[in-house]
Backbone as numpy.savetxt, mean C-alpha at the origin, in Angstrom:
# Nx Ny Nz CAx CAy CAz Cx Cy Cz
10.69 -12.45 23.36 10.46 -11.40 22.05 8.73 -10.51 22.60
8.98 -9.49 22.43 7.37 -8.73 22.25 6.84 -8.82 21.00
5.69 -9.00 21.10 4.71 -9.47 19.76 3.36 -8.68 20.25
2.91 -8.04 18.84 1.53 -7.45 19.06 0.60 -8.76 18.59
-0.55 -8.99 19.45 -1.72 -9.97 19.16 -2.79 -9.81 18.91
-3.34 -10.36 17.62 -4.61 -10.08 17.54 -5.37 -11.18 18.13
-6.50 -10.42 18.75 -7.44 -11.53 19.45 -8.80 -11.42 19.08
-9.30 -10.13 18.51 -10.55 -9.83 17.71 -10.61 -8.41 17.44
-11.84 -7.93 17.00 -12.13 -6.67 16.62 -11.71 -5.85 17.95
-10.72 -4.62 17.57 -10.22 -3.85 18.61 -9.86 -4.58 19.95
-9.26 -5.57 19.84 -8.74 -6.49 20.93 -7.37 -6.98 20.64
-6.36 -6.03 21.14 -5.07 -6.42 20.82 -4.11 -6.47 22.26
-3.34 -7.29 22.04 -2.40 -7.13 23.63 -0.87 -7.41 22.47
-0.05 -6.93 23.76 1.42 -6.67 23.32 1.92 -7.90 24.63
2.30 -9.03 23.64 2.76 -10.46 24.53 4.36 -10.62 24.84
4.59 -11.40 25.76 6.06 -11.58 25.71 5.98 -13.04 25.39
6.50 -13.32 24.07 6.51 -14.77 23.49 8.05 -15.26 23.07
8.38 -16.70 23.03 9.47 -17.33 22.44 9.82 -16.55 21.20
11.30 -16.39 21.08 11.82 -16.13 19.90 11.94 -17.00 18.87
11.51 -16.73 17.76 11.32 -17.88 16.57 12.69 -18.58 16.21
12.66 -19.98 16.24 13.92 -20.80 15.57 14.21 -20.43 13.93
15.28 -20.67 13.65 15.69 -20.66 12.21 16.29 -21.97 11.70
15.30 -22.17 10.61 15.89 -23.57 9.93 16.93 -23.64 9.44
17.85 -24.45 8.53 18.84 -24.41 7.78 18.60 -23.44 6.77
17.52 -23.53 6.18 17.53 -22.67 5.04 16.81 -21.05 5.13
16.53 -20.74 6.58 16.11 -19.76 7.00 17.03 -18.76 7.47
16.24 -17.35 7.52 17.43 -16.12 8.33 16.13 -15.70 9.65
16.82 -15.17 10.45 15.73 -14.18 11.43 16.42 -12.71 11.19
15.28 -12.18 10.96 15.30 -10.63 10.89 14.61 -10.14 12.12
15.70 -8.75 12.34 15.18 -8.22 13.55 14.39 -6.93 12.75
13.04 -6.87 13.48 12.34 -5.88 12.72 12.68 -4.64 13.19
13.14 -3.61 12.49 13.28 -2.27 12.78 12.32 -1.40 12.68
11.37 -1.32 11.51 10.24 -0.52 11.14 8.79 -1.52 10.58
7.74 -1.36 11.37 6.51 -1.90 11.01 5.48 -1.03 10.38
4.98 -1.18 9.30 3.74 -0.27 8.91 2.19 -0.72 9.02
1.40 -0.02 9.45 0.04 -0.54 9.81 -0.62 -0.27 8.65
-1.06 -1.36 7.97 -1.48 -1.29 6.39 -3.05 -1.07 6.68
-3.85 -0.82 5.54 -5.35 -0.71 5.59 -5.98 -1.99 5.88
-5.36 -3.30 5.48 -5.97 -4.58 6.09 -5.84 -4.74 7.48
-4.67 -4.30 8.11 -4.60 -4.35 9.40 -5.46 -3.73 10.06
-6.11 -2.41 9.50 -7.19 -1.71 10.15 -8.36 -2.17 9.96
-8.70 -2.90 8.90 -10.14 -3.51 8.66 -10.14 -4.64 9.72
-8.98 -5.37 9.85 -9.13 -6.29 10.93 -9.11 -5.92 12.45
-8.73 -4.66 12.70 -8.83 -4.32 14.00 -10.28 -3.52 14.23
-11.12 -2.97 13.06 -12.40 -2.42 13.25 -13.23 -3.14 12.83
-12.95 -4.19 11.77 -14.32 -5.15 11.43 -14.14 -6.54 11.53
-13.12 -6.80 10.58 -13.25 -8.73 10.42 -11.67 -8.84 10.15
-10.95 -9.97 10.92 -9.69 -10.17 10.44 -9.68 -11.26 9.54
-10.68 -12.42 9.61 -10.42 -13.44 8.55 -10.60 -13.01 7.19
-11.61 -11.93 7.12 -11.67 -11.41 5.59 -10.43 -10.93 4.93
-9.51 -10.78 5.62 -8.50 -9.97 4.89 -7.02 -10.83 5.53
-7.38 -12.07 5.49 -6.43 -12.99 5.95 -5.74 -12.74 7.33
-6.33 -12.23 8.14 -5.41 -11.98 9.60 -6.22 -13.00 10.54
-5.79 -14.14 11.31 -6.50 -14.86 12.45 -6.23 -14.34 13.53
-7.29 -14.72 14.64 -7.04 -14.55 15.75 -6.25 -15.57 16.38
-5.91 -15.12 17.67 -5.10 -15.99 18.40 -6.00 -17.32 18.75
-5.51 -18.38 18.50 -6.15 -19.69 18.53 -7.02 -20.29 17.31
-7.39 -19.34 16.57 -7.96 -19.82 15.44 -7.33 -20.52 14.43
-7.61 -21.73 14.05 -6.77 -22.66 13.33 -5.44 -23.06 13.72
-5.60 -22.71 15.15 -4.09 -22.89 15.95 -3.22 -21.79 15.58
-3.49 -20.92 14.98 -2.57 -19.57 15.00 -2.31 -19.08 16.27
-1.05 -18.44 16.29 -0.57 -17.87 17.77 -1.11 -16.41 17.73
-1.69 -15.61 16.78 -2.09 -14.25 16.95 -1.00 -13.44 16.44
0.03 -13.79 15.74 0.87 -12.64 15.15 0.47 -12.27 14.04
0.68 -11.07 13.81 0.06 -10.44 12.22 1.00 -9.52 11.84
1.06 -8.54 10.69 1.67 -7.60 10.34 2.47 -8.08 9.25
2.71 -7.07 7.94 3.19 -7.72 6.65 4.06 -6.65 6.12
4.31 -5.26 6.68 4.87 -4.18 6.08 6.28 -4.26 7.12
7.44 -4.56 6.67 8.46 -4.55 7.51 9.82 -4.26 6.88
10.85 -3.63 7.39 12.00 -3.82 7.31 13.18 -3.54 8.35
14.08 -4.52 8.42 14.95 -4.89 9.50 16.43 -5.09 9.00
16.65 -6.23 10.07 18.33 -6.51 10.40 18.41 -7.88 10.26
19.38 -8.42 9.48 19.68 -9.95 9.68 20.64 -10.44 10.88
20.03 -10.90 11.74 20.88 -11.29 12.90 21.13 -13.02 13.40
20.48 -13.54 12.16 20.95 -15.16 12.20 20.59 -15.86 11.01
21.58 -16.61 10.52 21.71 -16.95 9.07 21.78 -18.74 9.27
20.80 -19.54 8.87 20.66 -20.87 8.67 22.03 -21.14 7.88
22.53 -22.50 8.37 23.78 -22.83 7.59 23.68 -23.25 6.14
22.82 -23.35 5.43 22.47 -23.63 4.16 21.91 -22.55 3.25
21.82 -21.55 3.98 21.47 -20.08 3.39 22.73 -19.37 2.47
22.54 -19.18 1.29 23.71 -18.54 0.67 23.57 -17.07 0.21
24.33 -16.46 0.38 24.90 -14.95 -0.30 23.87 -13.83 0.79
23.53 -14.27 2.00 22.97 -13.50 3.17 23.69 -13.48 4.34
23.55 -12.24 4.92 24.94 -12.24 6.02 24.24 -11.35 7.32
24.90 -11.92 8.20 24.12 -11.05 9.62 24.64 -9.73 9.45
23.74 -8.85 9.79 24.13 -7.44 9.64 23.53 -6.99 8.37
23.05 -7.62 7.39 22.48 -6.85 5.98 21.19 -6.19 6.57
20.88 -5.03 5.99 19.73 -4.21 6.49 18.87 -4.81 5.28
17.50 -4.98 5.68 16.65 -5.47 4.51 15.14 -5.09 4.37
14.72 -5.37 3.42 13.20 -5.02 3.31 12.71 -6.52 3.11
11.54 -6.68 3.82 10.93 -8.27 3.63 9.80 -8.11 2.67
9.76 -9.20 1.73 8.71 -9.15 0.69 7.85 -10.16 1.66
6.73 -10.01 2.09 5.91 -10.85 3.07 5.41 -11.92 2.17
5.08 -11.69 1.05 4.11 -12.54 -0.02 4.65 -14.01 -0.28
6.12 -13.88 0.03 7.05 -15.05 -0.06 7.97 -15.29 1.39
7.67 -15.01 2.27 8.51 -14.96 3.39 8.24 -16.28 4.06
7.03 -16.83 3.99 6.96 -18.34 4.46 6.63 -19.32 3.25
6.68 -20.27 3.77 6.40 -21.59 2.96 4.92 -21.49 2.47
3.91 -21.04 3.29 2.97 -20.91 2.79 2.45 -19.91 1.75
3.22 -19.11 1.30 3.28 -17.95 0.48 2.08 -16.92 0.93
1.39 -16.44 -0.13 0.10 -15.69 0.22 -0.60 -15.79 1.57
-0.89 -17.22 1.63 -1.69 -17.66 2.86 -1.21 -17.09 4.01
0.25 -16.95 4.33 0.70 -16.41 5.39 1.46 -15.27 5.47
0.99 -14.42 4.39 1.54 -13.11 4.06 0.94 -11.71 5.29
0.00 -11.86 5.46 -0.61 -10.90 6.57 -0.57 -11.47 8.17
-0.10 -12.52 8.27 0.24 -13.20 9.60 1.43 -13.71 9.96
2.48 -12.93 9.06 3.76 -13.42 9.32 4.73 -12.54 10.09
3.85 -11.84 10.81 4.85 -11.40 12.33 5.23 -10.23 12.21
4.98 -9.16 11.33 5.76 -7.99 11.16 5.60 -7.00 12.49
4.46 -7.31 13.46 4.46 -6.31 14.54 5.04 -7.03 15.74
6.10 -8.00 15.37 6.81 -8.88 16.38 8.09 -8.25 16.37
9.00 -8.54 17.15 10.54 -8.04 17.22 11.45 -8.69 16.22
11.28 -9.87 16.46 12.09 -11.04 15.07 11.11 -11.58 14.56
11.46 -11.90 13.17 10.47 -12.60 12.19 11.54 -13.88 11.42
11.09 -14.76 11.31 11.86 -15.82 10.58 11.62 -15.83 9.27
12.26 -15.74 8.26 12.07 -15.86 6.81 12.56 -17.07 6.02
11.71 -17.77 5.84 11.70 -19.22 5.39 12.44 -19.36 3.90
13.15 -20.12 3.93 13.87 -20.21 2.46 14.26 -19.08 1.97
15.00 -18.45 2.72 15.66 -17.05 2.51 16.41 -16.89 1.17
16.11 -15.89 0.59 16.79 -15.63 -0.97 16.53 -14.26 -1.28
17.79 -13.64 -1.57 17.67 -12.10 -2.23 17.22 -12.19 -3.47
16.28 -11.26 -4.11 15.54 -11.01 -5.02 14.26 -11.95 -4.88
13.90 -12.25 -4.03 12.71 -13.31 -3.90 11.72 -12.86 -2.56
12.50 -13.24 -1.41 11.67 -12.76 -0.23 12.53 -11.73 0.61
13.61 -11.45 0.28 14.39 -10.43 1.01 15.05 -9.65 -0.39
15.14 -8.27 0.06 15.93 -7.37 -0.81 16.77 -6.45 0.22
17.90 -6.38 -0.39 18.90 -5.45 0.73 18.67 -3.94 0.27
18.62 -3.35 1.42 18.60 -1.77 1.33 19.87 -1.22 1.17
19.80 -0.18 0.06 20.97 0.37 -0.32 21.48 1.25 0.97
23.03 1.59 0.93 23.55 1.95 1.79 23.20 3.43 2.53
22.58 3.98 1.36 21.90 5.47 1.65 20.52 5.55 1.87
19.63 4.31 2.24 18.09 4.13 2.35 17.86 3.78 3.86
16.97 4.19 4.35 16.88 4.40 5.81 15.61 3.18 5.82
15.56 2.84 7.28 14.46 1.77 7.66 13.01 2.38 7.36
12.85 3.56 7.43 11.66 4.31 6.86 11.42 3.81 5.65
12.55 4.35 4.84 12.04 4.11 3.41 11.94 2.63 2.93
12.60 1.90 3.67 12.77 0.23 3.30 11.24 -0.24 3.97
10.36 0.13 4.84 9.05 -0.56 4.92 8.12 0.12 4.25
8.30 1.15 3.45 7.37 1.74 2.43 7.38 0.85 0.94
8.72 0.23 1.17 8.61 -0.56 -0.41 7.50 -1.52 -0.58
6.75 -2.05 0.68 5.85 -2.77 0.42 4.45 -2.57 -0.02
4.07 -1.30 0.65 2.92 -0.73 0.15 3.13 0.05 -1.33
4.40 0.41 -1.56 4.85 1.19 -2.87 4.52 -0.14 -3.94
4.85 -1.35 -3.67 4.48 -2.40 -4.47 3.11 -2.31 -5.06
2.18 -1.88 -3.89 0.82 -2.20 -4.47 0.46 -1.08 -5.30
0.97 0.08 -5.18 0.74 1.29 -6.12 1.28 0.81 -7.41
2.62 0.13 -7.61 3.10 -0.31 -8.99 2.50 -1.14 -9.46
2.01 -1.97 -8.58 1.15 -3.24 -9.64 -0.42 -2.54 -10.25
-0.86 -1.46 -9.19 -1.85 -0.74 -9.84 -1.53 0.04 -11.25
-0.37 0.89 -11.48 -0.33 1.08 -12.64 0.26 0.30 -13.74
0.99 -0.71 -13.34 1.18 -1.89 -14.24 0.17 -2.59 -14.95
-0.91 -2.77 -14.02 -1.95 -3.61 -14.49 -2.85 -2.90 -15.27
-2.88 -1.65 -15.57 -3.61 -0.94 -16.51 -2.64 -0.42 -17.25
-1.33 -0.85 -17.63 -0.43 -0.48 -18.64 -0.14 1.24 -18.57
0.03 1.89 -17.75 -0.23 3.23 -17.61 1.37 3.79 -18.33
1.03 4.52 -18.92 2.46 4.97 -19.38 3.09 6.30 -19.09
4.42 6.64 -19.03 4.37 8.06 -18.14 4.10 9.32 -18.89
3.83 9.27 -20.19 3.30 10.67 -20.86 1.73 10.72 -20.77
0.95 9.62 -20.04 -0.42 9.82 -20.04 -0.86 10.56 -18.43
-1.95 11.02 -18.66 -2.26 11.65 -17.68 -3.23 10.80 -16.43
-3.38 11.04 -15.30 -3.57 10.29 -14.43 -4.31 11.26 -12.98
-5.52 10.64 -12.85 -6.19 10.90 -11.32 -6.25 9.94 -10.29
-5.95 10.22 -9.33 -6.28 9.37 -8.16 -6.86 9.72 -6.90
-8.07 9.15 -6.68 -9.25 9.55 -6.04 -8.81 8.84 -4.69
-8.54 9.47 -3.70 -7.98 9.12 -2.32 -6.75 9.09 -2.10
-6.56 10.14 -0.98 -5.14 10.32 -0.54 -4.68 9.83 0.81
-4.99 8.66 1.00 -4.70 7.99 2.05 -3.41 7.37 1.66
-2.58 6.37 2.68 -1.27 5.98 2.48 -1.39 5.17 0.72
-2.24 4.40 0.56 -2.17 3.65 -0.61 -2.32 4.77 -1.95
-3.06 5.48 -2.01 -3.53 6.55 -2.78 -1.84 7.13 -2.97
-1.57 7.60 -1.91 -0.02 8.69 -2.05 1.17 7.54 -2.51
1.01 6.53 -2.21 2.17 5.52 -2.60 1.90 5.40 -4.37
0.53 5.10 -4.53 0.08 4.88 -5.98 0.63 6.22 -6.69
0.33 7.44 -6.07 1.18 8.86 -6.78 2.58 8.44 -6.77
3.41 8.06 -5.77 4.69 7.78 -5.79 5.20 7.03 -7.18
4.58 5.79 -7.16 4.76 5.03 -8.17 4.67 5.79 -9.64
3.64 6.67 -9.80 3.46 7.40 -10.88 4.53 8.40 -11.13
4.91 9.12 -10.28 6.05 10.02 -10.10 7.40 9.32 -10.46
7.28 8.30 -9.69 8.81 7.66 -10.01 8.94 7.25 -11.43
7.81 6.86 -12.12 7.78 6.43 -13.64 8.16 7.64 -14.71
8.09 8.88 -13.81 8.14 9.88 -14.97 6.79 10.72 -15.14
5.65 10.20 -14.48 4.38 11.02 -15.04 4.56 12.36 -14.34
4.04 13.28 -15.09 4.36 14.82 -14.95 3.32 15.45 -14.22
2.16 15.17 -14.34 1.12 16.14 -14.02 -0.20 15.36 -13.59
-0.10 14.24 -12.54 -1.08 13.53 -11.76 -1.80 14.64 -11.14
-3.07 14.27 -10.81 -4.29 14.81 -10.03 -4.33 14.25 -9.09
-4.47 14.61 -7.77 -5.15 13.75 -6.37 -6.32 14.43 -5.92
-7.57 13.73 -5.79 -8.46 14.22 -5.12 -8.91 13.61 -3.83
-9.31 14.26 -3.01 -9.59 14.12 -1.61 -10.64 14.85 -0.86
-11.04 14.46 0.20 -11.68 15.64 1.12 -10.78 16.23 2.08
-9.28 15.57 2.51 -8.78 16.30 3.69 -7.43 17.01 3.08
-7.53 18.05 3.59 -6.38 19.28 3.24 -5.20 18.74 3.49
-5.33 17.99 4.67 -3.54 17.69 5.46 -3.23 16.63 4.16
-3.83 15.64 3.98 -3.56 14.69 3.10 -3.32 15.20 1.76
-3.94 16.12 1.30 -3.92 16.63 -0.09 -2.57 17.46 0.20
-2.12 17.99 1.00 -0.82 18.74 1.32 0.24 18.01 1.32
0.41 16.74 1.47 1.29 15.61 1.27 1.10 15.44 -0.11
0.19 15.22 -0.89 0.31 14.66 -2.25 0.68 15.77 -3.18
0.62 17.20 -2.61 0.96 18.56 -3.17 2.53 18.52 -3.23
3.10 18.18 -2.00 4.55 17.86 -1.75 5.37 16.94 -2.53
4.57 16.05 -3.01 5.19 14.91 -4.19 4.91 15.10 -5.31
4.40 16.09 -5.87 4.17 16.36 -7.24 2.96 16.70 -7.64
1.84 16.42 -7.04 0.59 16.44 -7.66 -0.19 17.46 -7.61
-1.30 17.74 -8.68 -2.22 18.85 -8.41 -3.22 18.28 -7.66
-3.49 19.06 -6.77 -4.55 18.45 -5.60 -5.94 19.17 -5.74
-7.03 18.55 -5.62 -8.40 19.07 -5.63 -9.17 18.42 -4.30
-9.77 19.50 -3.68 -10.47 19.13 -2.37 -11.66 18.97 -3.06
-12.76 17.69 -3.31 -13.78 17.55 -3.96 -14.74 18.39 -3.17
-14.65 18.75 -1.98 -15.84 19.29 -1.39 -15.80 20.65 -1.39
-14.94 21.40 -2.22 -14.67 22.65 -2.46 -14.62 23.20 -3.87
-15.06 22.44 -4.78 -15.41 22.59 -6.12 -17.03 22.22 -6.46
-17.23 23.06 -7.44 -18.74 22.82 -7.60 -18.62 22.03 -9.01
-17.51 21.82 -9.72 -17.59 21.28 -10.91 -16.51 20.67 -10.97
-16.24 19.32 -10.65 -14.96 18.42 -10.92 -14.64 18.52 -12.06
-15.31 18.00 -13.36 -14.92 17.77 -14.47 -14.37 19.00 -15.20
-14.80 20.25 -14.94 -14.30 21.33 -15.25 -13.02 21.58 -14.60
-12.78 21.15 -13.45 -11.33 21.22 -12.90 -10.28 20.29 -13.79
-10.77 19.29 -13.91 -10.09 18.20 -14.85 -9.68 18.91 -16.06
-10.93 19.22 -16.69 -10.26 19.84 -18.06 -9.54 21.04 -18.07
-9.84 21.68 -16.99 -8.82 23.22 -16.91 -7.18 22.47 -16.96
-7.12 21.41 -15.94 -5.79 20.87 -16.09 -5.12 19.90 -17.01
-6.14 18.94 -17.79 -5.76 18.17 -18.75 -6.04 18.34 -20.02
-6.87 19.50 -20.40 -7.30 19.96 -21.47 -8.70 18.77 -21.82
-9.13 19.34 -22.88 -10.46 18.50 -23.46 -10.28 17.54 -24.71
-11.02 16.50 -24.43 -10.99 15.35 -25.03 -12.33 15.22 -25.90
-12.25 15.10 -27.32 -13.82 15.13 -27.88 -13.62 13.93 -28.77
-14.71 12.86 -28.46 -15.03 11.60 -28.82 -15.47 11.54 -30.06
-15.73 10.05 -30.60 -16.50 10.29 -32.04 -17.86 10.60 -31.93
-18.39 10.69 -30.94 -19.84 11.09 -30.88 -20.10 12.75 -30.49
-18.56 13.37 -30.46 -18.93 14.71 -29.98 -18.89 15.08 -28.67
-18.82 13.96 -27.86 -19.10 14.29 -26.43 -17.67 14.82 -25.95
-17.58 15.73 -25.10 -16.01 16.39 -24.67 -16.10 15.86 -23.16
-14.83 15.17 -22.81 -14.48 15.11 -21.63 -13.09 15.48 -21.23
-12.82 15.32 -19.95 -11.38 15.78 -19.53 -10.39 14.82 -20.04
-9.22 14.98 -20.56 -8.28 14.19 -21.28 -7.56 13.23 -20.27
-8.38 12.53 -19.59 -7.64 11.63 -18.52 -7.53 10.13 -19.05
-6.40 9.43 -18.90 -6.26 8.20 -19.59 -5.98 7.20 -18.50
-5.89 7.40 -17.24 -5.82 6.31 -15.98 -6.50 7.05 -14.88
-7.60 6.22 -14.29 -8.11 6.46 -12.96 -7.79 5.55 -11.92
-7.28 5.88 -10.74 -7.09 5.02 -9.88 -8.08 5.26 -8.81
-8.81 4.30 -8.31 -9.82 4.59 -7.15 -9.10 4.12 -5.75
-8.47 4.77 -5.09 -8.02 4.34 -3.73 -8.71 4.91 -2.47
-9.93 5.22 -2.75 -10.85 5.82 -1.84 -11.31 4.94 -0.69
-12.07 4.02 -1.53 -13.04 2.99 -0.85 -14.47 3.48 -0.74
-14.71 4.64 -1.70 -16.06 5.16 -1.60 -16.81 4.66 -3.06
-17.83 4.07 -2.62 -18.78 3.42 -3.90 -19.08 4.91 -4.93
-19.44 5.98 -4.26 -19.75 7.00 -5.17 -18.86 7.53 -5.97
-17.54 7.12 -5.64 -16.36 7.59 -6.41 -16.33 6.86 -7.94
-16.61 5.67 -7.58 -16.76 4.80 -8.85 -17.43 4.99 -9.75
-18.87 5.91 -9.26 -19.80 6.15 -10.15 -19.49 7.44 -10.73
-18.59 8.21 -10.09 -18.13 9.43 -10.47 -16.97 9.08 -11.69
-16.27 8.24 -11.59 -15.26 8.11 -12.62 -15.90 7.58 -14.11
-17.13 6.60 -13.73 -17.71 6.43 -14.82 -18.14 7.56 -15.57
-18.86 8.77 -14.97 -19.29 9.73 -15.61 -18.26 10.70 -16.26
-17.03 10.48 -15.65 -15.73 11.39 -16.08 -15.19 10.70 -17.22
-14.94 9.62 -17.39 -14.23 8.80 -18.18 -14.49 9.08 -19.75
-13.19 9.41 -20.46 -13.42 9.65 -21.84 -13.04 8.19 -22.93
-13.43 8.15 -23.55 -13.21 6.98 -24.50 -11.79 6.42 -24.42
-11.81 5.25 -24.07 -10.64 4.33 -23.88 -10.05 4.65 -22.61
-10.60 5.15 -21.55 -9.83 5.40 -20.34 -9.82 3.86 -19.40
-8.81 3.96 -18.52 -8.52 2.66 -17.77 -8.67 2.96 -16.27
-9.48 2.10 -15.66 -9.75 2.29 -14.04 -9.19 1.17 -13.44
-8.16 1.57 -12.37 -7.97 0.52 -11.50 -8.33 0.73 -10.04
-9.28 -0.28 -9.84 -9.80 0.06 -8.53 -8.73 -0.66 -7.44
-8.33 -0.05 -6.56 -7.11 -0.41 -5.79 -7.87 -0.72 -4.25
-8.48 0.37 -3.80 -9.14 0.16 -2.44 -9.95 -0.77 -2.39
-9.72 -1.51 -0.90 -10.62 -2.42 -0.50 -12.32 -1.66 -0.61
-13.34 -2.17 -0.98 -15.00 -1.63 -1.06 -15.24 -2.66 -0.18
-15.95 -2.24 1.03 -16.74 -2.84 1.88 -18.26 -3.35 1.67
-18.76 -2.41 0.74 -20.05 -2.57 0.36 -20.36 -2.74 -1.21
-21.09 -3.17 -1.76 -21.42 -3.72 -3.09 -22.28 -2.24 -3.88
-21.83 -2.02 -5.19 -21.85 -1.05 -5.98 -23.27 -1.03 -6.33
-24.28 -0.04 -6.12 -25.52 -0.39 -6.85 -25.67 0.66 -7.70
-26.48 0.52 -8.94 -26.60 1.11 -9.91 -25.64 1.40 -10.77
-24.98 0.14 -11.33 -23.73 0.39 -11.85 -23.86 0.64 -13.33
-23.32 1.80 -13.90 -23.84 2.26 -15.12 -23.05 1.32 -16.33
-23.58 0.29 -16.76 -22.54 -0.58 -17.67 -22.74 0.35 -19.21
-24.00 1.02 -19.24 -23.91 1.77 -20.66 -22.51 2.69 -20.68
-22.44 3.36 -19.84 -21.23 4.11 -19.70 -19.48 3.22 -20.11
-19.78 2.28 -19.33 -18.45 1.23 -19.73 -18.34 0.91 -21.42
-19.58 0.74 -21.64 -19.71 0.07 -23.21 -19.40 1.27 -23.93
-20.21 2.47 -23.90 -19.91 3.63 -24.66 -18.46 4.24 -24.77
-17.89 4.00 -23.67 -16.54 4.66 -23.42 -15.58 3.80 -23.59
-15.96 2.52 -24.04 -14.92 1.48 -24.06 -13.80 1.50 -22.71
-14.66 1.37 -21.62 -13.65 1.61 -20.39 -13.15 0.48 -20.00
-11.83 0.09 -19.52 -11.40 -0.96 -18.96 -11.08 -0.69 -17.36
-11.85 -1.64 -16.72 -11.96 -1.63 -15.35 -11.06 -3.02 -14.77
-10.07 -2.62 -13.75 -9.34 -3.89 -13.57 -9.39 -3.54 -11.95
-9.54 -4.71 -11.10 -9.51 -4.70 -9.78 -7.92 -4.97 -9.56
-7.66 -4.37 -8.30 -5.94 -4.42 -8.02 -5.74 -5.22 -6.61
-5.29 -6.54 -6.77 -5.24 -7.24 -5.48 -3.48 -7.50 -5.26
-2.86 -6.81 -4.44 -1.56 -7.40 -4.01 -0.42 -6.66 -4.94
0.34 -7.47 -5.27 1.47 -7.37 -6.77 1.98 -8.46 -7.05
2.92 -8.49 -7.86 3.75 -9.72 -8.43 5.00 -9.26 -7.95
5.81 -10.55 -7.87 7.50 -10.28 -7.63 7.96 -9.33 -8.54
7.61 -9.05 -9.85 8.19 -8.04 -10.53 8.00 -6.67 -10.16
6.59 -6.31 -9.75 6.39 -5.02 -9.10 6.91 -4.78 -7.99
7.33 -5.52 -7.04 8.15 -5.58 -5.99 9.61 -5.39 -6.44
10.23 -5.64 -7.24 11.63 -5.41 -7.62 11.54 -4.13 -8.38
10.50 -3.72 -8.81 10.47 -2.04 -9.47 10.42 -1.33 -8.04
9.72 -1.75 -7.44 9.57 -0.79 -6.13 10.64 -0.47 -5.71
11.40 -1.53 -5.04 12.74 -1.66 -4.48 13.74 -0.77 -5.22
13.80 -0.85 -6.40 14.69 -0.40 -7.40 14.26 1.43 -7.19
12.86 1.78 -7.36 12.64 2.92 -7.04 12.98 3.88 -6.12
12.76 3.08 -4.92 13.22 3.62 -3.35 14.89 3.56 -3.45
15.65 2.17 -3.78 17.02 2.14 -3.76 17.61 3.28 -4.30
17.04 3.84 -5.50 17.74 4.55 -6.35 17.29 6.16 -6.41
16.43 6.48 -5.30 15.99 7.66 -4.74 15.16 8.34 -6.09
14.25 7.53 -6.71 13.34 7.91 -7.93 12.17 8.90 -7.15
12.15 8.42 -5.96 10.97 9.34 -5.48 11.08 9.26 -3.68
10.58 10.26 -2.97 10.86 10.12 -1.56 9.62 9.56 -0.86
9.68 8.55 -0.59 8.14 8.14 0.04 8.16 8.37 1.32
9.12 8.82 2.21 8.83 9.25 3.28 7.84 10.34 3.76
7.43 11.05 2.70 6.40 12.09 2.91 5.23 11.57 3.32
4.99 10.23 3.03 3.75 9.60 3.27 3.61 9.12 4.77
4.82 9.20 5.62 4.73 8.97 6.79 4.38 9.96 7.92
3.29 9.60 8.25 2.54 10.92 9.00 2.90 10.69 10.77
2.99 9.61 11.13 3.24 9.37 12.74 4.29 8.02 12.93
5.04 8.40 13.98 6.03 7.12 14.12 5.55 6.63 15.83
5.68 5.40 16.39 5.12 4.94 17.35 6.39 3.96 17.79
6.64 4.04 19.18 7.50 2.95 19.68 6.76 1.59 19.69
7.44 0.32 19.79 6.89 -0.88 19.78 6.05 -1.03 20.91
6.54 -0.36 22.05 5.71 -0.57 23.41 4.23 0.14 23.35
4.06 1.18 22.25 2.79 1.86 22.02 2.31 1.32 20.93
2.35 0.20 20.44 1.83 -0.07 19.31 0.15 -0.36 19.34
-0.59 -0.61 20.35 -1.92 -0.49 20.85 -2.41 0.87 20.48
-1.51 1.69 20.90 -1.97 3.37 20.70 -1.81 3.67 19.23
-0.74 3.29 18.44 -0.76 3.15 16.93 -1.68 2.63 16.42
-2.39 1.60 16.72 -3.59 1.18 16.16 -4.84 2.01 16.66
-5.00 2.45 17.48 -6.08 3.35 18.06 -6.13 4.77 17.16
-4.99 5.20 17.18 -4.67 6.47 16.22 -5.01 6.27 14.53
-4.24 5.32 14.21 -4.44 4.88 12.66 -6.05 4.57 12.41
-6.54 4.31 13.28 -8.12 3.61 13.30 -9.24 4.74 13.17
-8.68 5.86 13.66 -9.53 6.86 14.14 -9.86 7.74 12.95
-10.86 8.00 12.59 -11.40 8.56 11.47 -11.13 10.15 11.73
-11.21 10.50 12.87 -11.21 12.16 12.92 -9.60 12.54 13.37
-8.75 11.59 13.17 -7.23 11.92 12.97 -6.87 11.91 11.70
-6.28 12.82 11.17 -5.51 12.87 9.77 -4.47 12.27 9.71
-4.31 10.92 9.77 -3.23 10.27 9.87 -3.01 9.63 8.18
-1.81 9.85 7.80 -1.43 9.23 6.52 -0.98 7.44 6.81
0.49 7.35 6.86 1.16 6.11 7.11 1.46 6.16 8.49
1.04 5.14 9.35 1.46 5.31 10.73 2.73 4.11 10.87
3.73 4.34 11.28 4.75 3.41 11.49 5.15 3.05 12.72
5.68 1.85 13.47 5.92 1.54 14.61 7.58 1.00 14.29
8.30 1.81 15.52 9.49 1.75 15.27 10.28 0.93 16.45
11.08 -0.03 16.01 11.78 -0.82 16.90 12.91 -0.58 17.39
13.71 0.63 16.99 14.90 1.04 17.70 14.83 1.47 18.93
């Protein structure tokens, strides 16, 4: 089979390797779609080990990687129950291998076939509904991240939300909010193409480079909140930082009203300086870092997609064939290209 292999920063190869074997409790999935995640881009541009992606030969690893995938069951071990050849599935990569999270980012989503160890529906495999495409299935994994973000800060449908960053995770955080019934979210970014996608998904959009007073824009949309000290702020309950820009965190601390919650979803590569502790204290602000997701988040995301509660495919900006996987990475990593979610197609 063909597999995309990670060698080092900006060094990938598409190699012919042996098709994986299937144990008694395992199944073999033929990958139909794979998504390029922000962690994959981080490995490609900066460092792999820091995001759980190992080079070929590092600690004995064969260099396979990739964790966003949907596919077809093509082989089933003799001790596997209730899973059949021909089933169309989404793979939960955090539980796809016996090593669990340790193997998540290197479980082989950029290969033609992947072994799912100790295979079980409702755990590491989820069946796609008959009306759901492989495109929709592959987005169940990043949607789980957005779902975890809103669940972690206990966001409620009737509350007001602002998302900074309209990249794939920002857009799928938006999708999780729309799916739960949030009616008036705002998405803020610098890129009009990505903001156009957010608008199609049901958000009010703001290009922060084109407004002189962001707080006034938010007040106009959500209304004004006055705290016990008489301070007036935009009536926003939940902020989601999906941009990865340190300056945005500072913006949110200045904007936040009394009792707001902040979920930091993006990976920040640089430490935040001049952190305004006084704003956090006086506004009783709750800040939570978002790492991955739980099995409950995955189940919620799968249900959202399978029941058509939200159209996640609007997030997809580019499709590449498997033979063009390296070109897919080059595009996804290029800051001059307004890509959202880049998908590799194995059909």
